[in-house]
FIKETOR-469162 format. One line per field, with one value per residue (C-alpha): x, y, z; residue number from 1. Coordinates in steps of 0.001 Angstrom, whole numbers, always signed. Layout:
REM residues N
X <- (X | ...);
Y <- (Y | ...);
Z <- (Z | ...);
num <- (NUM | ...);
//
This chain:
REM residues 293
X <- (+7485 | +7409 | +4929 | +4254 | +1938 | +1138 | -1128 | -3931 | -3809 | -6233 | -9191 | -9593 | -9189 | -10934 | -12782 | -9830 | -7262 | -4124 | -3328 | -1181 | +909 | +1928 | +3725 | +4801 | +4493 | +1671 | +2999 | +3 | -2370 | -5491 | -5648 | -8031 | -9101 | -10522 | -12564 | -11432 | -12783 | -12333 | -13508 | -11302 | -11241 | -8722 | -7256 | -6129 | -3073 | -2385 | -4380 | -7842 | -8298 | -11321 | -13633 | -14366 | -17588 | -17133 | -20043 | -23552 | -22476 | -25115 | -22608 | -21660 | -17904 | -18831 | -15963 | -16073 | -17879 | -15782 | -16476 | -13932 | -12933 | -10822 | -10048 | -11424 | -13832 | -15105 | -15170 | -17161 | -17131 | -17197 | -18560 | -16801 | -14009 | -13167 | -11255 | -9262 | -7586 | -4648 | -2877 | +485 | +1310 | +58 | +155 | -2278 | -3252 | -5770 | -7426 | -8699 | -11877 | -13451 | -16510 | -18265 | -15894 | -18309 | -20634 | -18547 | -18436 | -21658 | -25329 | -25855 | -26749 | -23485 | -25915 | -25976 | -22362 | -21585 | -20297 | -20150 | -17379 | -18752 | -17302 | -16064 | -17747 | -20823 | -19777 | -16792 | -17629 | -14424 | -12343 | -11099 | -9695 | -7108 | -5591 | -4044 | -2682 | -751 | +280 | +3863 | +3444 | +5715 | +4041 | +4273 | +2462 | -88 | -804 | -955 | -3437 | -5526 | -5563 | -6658 | -9176 | -10729 | -10319 | -12682 | -15187 | -15811 | -19597 | -19131 | -19599 | -20208 | -19588 | -19485 | -21428 | -19077 | -20802 | -20511 | -16873 | -16219 | -18053 | -16221 | -12615 | -13394 | -15249 | -11938 | -9392 | -11487 | -14352 | -16863 | -20468 | -23018 | -24957 | -22208 | -20595 | -24130 | -24101 | -20784 | -21752 | -25182 | -27573 | -29607 | -28168 | -31066 | -29921 | -26266 | -27505 | -29161 | -26782 | -24222 | -26568 | -27286 | -23521 | -21704 | -24371 | -23886 | -25054 | -22596 | -22868 | -22246 | -19252 | -17336 | -17710 | -15526 | -13162 | -12569 | -11755 | -9373 | -7603 | -7249 | -5984 | -3565 | -2137 | -2232 | -83 | +2520 | +2490 | +5492 | +5916 | +4732 | +1925 | -1711 | -3734 | -7312 | -5543 | -3755 | -6353 | -8594 | -6406 | -6119 | -10058 | -13226 | -14736 | -16848 | -15076 | -12976 | -16041 | -17448 | -14036 | -13747 | -17190 | -16353 | -13275 | -14576 | -17335 | -15036 | -12357 | -13263 | -10313 | -9927 | -7514 | -4894 | -5111 | -5005 | -1894 | -408 | -931 | +366 | +3515 | +4547 | +4219 | +4805 | +2346 | +2530 | -60 | -2252 | -5353 | -4502 | -3923 | -2287 | -4080 | -2713 | -6371 | -10080 | -11615 | -14717 | -17078 | -17649 | -16251 | -18559 | -20585 | -19493 | -21519 | -19772 | -20552 | -18448 | -19022);
Y <- (+38289 | +35904 | +32973 | +30117 | +27461 | +24859 | +21623 | +21652 | +19532 | +16448 | +18202 | +20464 | +17947 | +17852 | +21209 | +23178 | +22048 | +25076 | +27488 | +30264 | +33379 | +36347 | +39413 | +41289 | +44260 | +44142 | +43931 | +46187 | +48591 | +46209 | +42324 | +40298 | +37139 | +34111 | +32028 | +28653 | +25281 | +26559 | +29370 | +31409 | +32804 | +35482 | +37910 | +41144 | +42405 | +45295 | +48522 | +48054 | +46298 | +47895 | +45267 | +46588 | +46040 | +46441 | +48778 | +47462 | +46689 | +49711 | +50938 | +54162 | +55045 | +55839 | +54480 | +51082 | +51335 | +49500 | +48401 | +48248 | +45212 | +46041 | +43326 | +39849 | +38394 | +35401 | +34588 | +31987 | +29885 | +32508 | +31822 | +34981 | +37082 | +39682 | +42631 | +44268 | +47585 | +46423 | +48259 | +49309 | +46141 | +42461 | +41051 | +38606 | +35080 | +33001 | +29332 | +27380 | +25747 | +23049 | +23650 | +21968 | +23313 | +26097 | +23785 | +22708 | +26401 | +27380 | +26424 | +29056 | +27932 | +28234 | +29253 | +32564 | +33109 | +32240 | +34849 | +37009 | +38461 | +38841 | +40630 | +37443 | +38278 | +37496 | +33607 | +33566 | +35598 | +36488 | +36450 | +40141 | +39795 | +37884 | +40983 | +42237 | +39123 | +39295 | +42475 | +41839 | +37565 | +35946 | +32320 | +29855 | +32401 | +33135 | +29818 | +28615 | +31322 | +30845 | +26661 | +27389 | +29859 | +27031 | +24134 | +26302 | +26714 | +23202 | +22236 | +19063 | +15848 | +17321 | +14943 | +15924 | +13876 | +11444 | +11776 | +15390 | +14901 | +12234 | +14055 | +17471 | +15484 | +14084 | +17474 | +19487 | +16867 | +15700 | +16577 | +13752 | +14254 | +14590 | +11954 | +9493 | +10983 | +10276 | +7018 | +6221 | +7388 | +4946 | +8161 | +9949 | +12975 | +15184 | +13967 | +14945 | +18022 | +18625 | +17982 | +19678 | +22669 | +21623 | +20861 | +23902 | +26121 | +25304 | +22703 | +20062 | +21272 | +24995 | +23545 | +21392 | +24401 | +26659 | +23671 | +22759 | +26759 | +26768 | +23654 | +25321 | +28762 | +26996 | +25388 | +28192 | +30235 | +27863 | +27950 | +28842 | +32121 | +31858 | +29728 | +30150 | +31026 | +29474 | +26616 | +25620 | +26078 | +23920 | +21093 | +21862 | +21851 | +20456 | +23115 | +22536 | +24568 | +28104 | +30426 | +28426 | +28590 | +32470 | +32935 | +30858 | +32311 | +35860 | +35050 | +33673 | +36052 | +39040 | +38106 | +37001 | +33947 | +36224 | +39056 | +36738 | +35239 | +38523 | +39791 | +36443 | +36210 | +39696 | +38543 | +34581 | +31410 | +31863 | +34789 | +32403 | +33130 | +36295 | +38571 | +42075 | +44857 | +48348 | +49908 | +48505 | +48192 | +50950 | +48116 | +44749 | +41537 | +39195 | +39624 | +40394 | +39815 | +40951 | +42236 | +42805 | +44715);
Z <- (+39734 | +42671 | +42352 | +44442 | +45048 | +47767 | +47726 | +50126 | +52963 | +52573 | +54849 | +52281 | +49685 | +47000 | +47204 | +47291 | +44453 | +45098 | +47338 | +45487 | +46311 | +44129 | +44815 | +41367 | +39052 | +36878 | +33222 | +31941 | +33322 | +32844 | +32700 | +30858 | +33028 | +30563 | +32034 | +33253 | +35039 | +38484 | +40885 | +43054 | +46465 | +46680 | +49461 | +48126 | +50149 | +47864 | +46841 | +45343 | +42027 | +39605 | +37594 | +34436 | +32628 | +28871 | +27329 | +26390 | +22673 | +21491 | +19604 | +21480 | +22130 | +26172 | +28655 | +30015 | +33821 | +37058 | +40323 | +43015 | +44772 | +47801 | +50332 | +49685 | +46539 | +45486 | +41584 | +40951 | +37501 | +34308 | +31231 | +29598 | +30297 | +33232 | +33066 | +36044 | +36448 | +38213 | +41427 | +41406 | +42954 | +42855 | +46182 | +46731 | +48200 | +47297 | +46706 | +43660 | +44187 | +42270 | +40284 | +43088 | +45705 | +47030 | +48372 | +51003 | +52875 | +52366 | +51602 | +49303 | +46162 | +43760 | +41134 | +42663 | +41625 | +38319 | +36186 | +39290 | +41354 | +44688 | +48336 | +49930 | +53030 | +51691 | +51363 | +53814 | +56685 | +58649 | +55281 | +55251 | +58703 | +57413 | +55794 | +59126 | +59737 | +56253 | +55260 | +55101 | +54933 | +53276 | +51297 | +54440 | +56581 | +54167 | +53089 | +56812 | +57686 | +54209 | +55285 | +58910 | +57791 | +54855 | +57465 | +60208 | +57760 | +55909 | +56554 | +58960 | +57437 | +53613 | +50999 | +47326 | +44809 | +43534 | +40064 | +39850 | +41304 | +38243 | +35461 | +35937 | +36187 | +32877 | +31204 | +32603 | +30892 | +27263 | +25016 | +25803 | +24553 | +27557 | +26651 | +26867 | +29493 | +31604 | +30168 | +31870 | +34944 | +34830 | +34671 | +32338 | +30667 | +32103 | +35667 | +35093 | +34025 | +37256 | +39597 | +37937 | +38199 | +41927 | +42745 | +40513 | +39444 | +35966 | +33488 | +32179 | +28455 | +29806 | +32026 | +28989 | +26851 | +29254 | +29747 | +25726 | +25308 | +28552 | +27119 | +23784 | +24946 | +27400 | +24112 | +22016 | +23855 | +23526 | +19605 | +17718 | +15815 | +12523 | +12857 | +11157 | +14328 | +12748 | +10944 | +13830 | +16587 | +14696 | +15599 | +19347 | +19825 | +18514 | +17100 | +13571 | +11034 | +11355 | +11497 | +14723 | +16287 | +15957 | +17237 | +20709 | +20808 | +20688 | +23252 | +25950 | +25339 | +23741 | +21051 | +17384 | +17411 | +15847 | +18471 | +20986 | +19602 | +18898 | +22651 | +24256 | +22093 | +23335 | +27311 | +27061 | +27618 | +31377 | +30367 | +28632 | +30440 | +32514 | +29640 | +30106 | +28373 | +27679 | +27043 | +27374 | +24541 | +23725 | +22321 | +23917 | +21805 | +24167 | +27541 | +30829 | +33889 | +37284 | +40656 | +43667 | +46702);
num <- (1 | 2 | 3 | 4 | 5 | 6 | 7 | 8 | 9 | 10 | 11 | 12 | 13 | 14 | 15 | 16 | 17 | 18 | 19 | 20 | 21 | 22 | 23 | 24 | 25 | 26 | 27 | 28 | 29 | 30 | 31 | 32 | 33 | 34 | 35 | 36 | 37 | 38 | 39 | 40 | 41 | 42 | 43 | 44 | 45 | 46 | 47 | 48 | 49 | 50 | 51 | 52 | 53 | 54 | 55 | 56 | 57 | 58 | 59 | 60 | 61 | 62 | 63 | 64 | 65 | 66 | 67 | 68 | 69 | 70 | 71 | 72 | 73 | 74 | 75 | 76 | 77 | 78 | 79 | 80 | 81 | 82 | 83 | 84 | 85 | 86 | 87 | 88 | 89 | 90 | 91 | 92 | 93 | 94 | 95 | 96 | 97 | 98 | 99 | 100 | 101 | 102 | 103 | 104 | 105 | 106 | 107 | 108 | 109 | 110 | 111 | 112 | 113 | 114 | 115 | 116 | 117 | 118 | 119 | 120 | 121 | 122 | 123 | 124 | 125 | 126 | 127 | 128 | 129 | 130 | 131 | 132 | 133 | 134 | 135 | 136 | 137 | 138 | 139 | 140 | 141 | 142 | 143 | 144 | 145 | 146 | 147 | 148 | 149 | 150 | 151 | 152 | 153 | 154 | 155 | 156 | 157 | 158 | 159 | 160 | 161 | 162 | 163 | 164 | 165 | 166 | 167 | 168 | 169 | 170 | 171 | 172 | 173 | 174 | 175 | 176 | 177 | 178 | 179 | 180 | 181 | 182 | 183 | 184 | 185 | 186 | 187 | 188 | 189 | 190 | 191 | 192 | 193 | 194 | 195 | 196 | 197 | 198 | 199 | 200 | 201 | 202 | 203 | 204 | 205 | 206 | 207 | 208 | 209 | 210 | 211 | 212 | 213 | 214 | 215 | 216 | 217 | 218 | 219 | 220 | 221 | 222 | 223 | 224 | 225 | 226 | 227 | 228 | 229 | 230 | 231 | 232 | 233 | 234 | 235 | 236 | 237 | 238 | 239 | 240 | 241 | 242 | 243 | 244 | 245 | 246 | 247 | 248 | 249 | 250 | 251 | 252 | 253 | 254 | 255 | 256 | 257 | 258 | 259 | 260 | 261 | 262 | 263 | 264 | 265 | 266 | 267 | 268 | 269 | 270 | 271 | 272 | 273 | 274 | 275 | 276 | 277 | 278 | 279 | 280 | 281 | 282 | 283 | 284 | 285 | 286 | 287 | 288 | 289 | 290 | 291 | 292 | 293);
//
């Protein structure tokens, strides 16, 4: 596996946190992508992916359905997992965007992209044209092309609300009561929720829940063998009790804690949030909403 990251230039900060490049054989036919605190813009330089929607939970055993995604796609903030069917080779270049980063590039409300994966052309016109330039590109050339593309599309004079920037930074790092966070920012809780919905397309509470889960799974993936999942994980996140932990874990990941640790220990901590799967479950353990053009 070859993976490389590149920090964005100042002109793209704070809207873009990282540029990345990957070229590798997939570990498994499928991959479960767990929710996290950032959005993603991805240029696919390999064969198409297929996004899988689990069945509707009616109790039947019908196969999961899927939607093909080919050249470029944008994945907004997710509140549940995504499943993709991988091509024979992973070959992508992409950008991680802050939760409020999309607003720097389009006037479309970010709420319209939550829990969705869409064709990048609907948000970043001209993005798919990069593919012809980068078919056999090395990381440096890919980063240069992606950086140039994004710099040309930053909305002139756009500034992120400093309260949104501070709130998302704090919530990504630690658990804080929304009312306490709002007070520290000098605003009411309702105002914080309003500006988070305006700038990020999600409420502060919903974003906090996803961040807490993301921190937990990244730590959980490094637990030593022999750990007791429920007991150990309760120390990693502020959940009321073990049943609460399990419900949250299944809602966000489709796994029980035990199932998750078994899979990740087989592959390694680097797969904490991009979890290889040999098969797609016939019944969902959570929900998924995805669309791609």
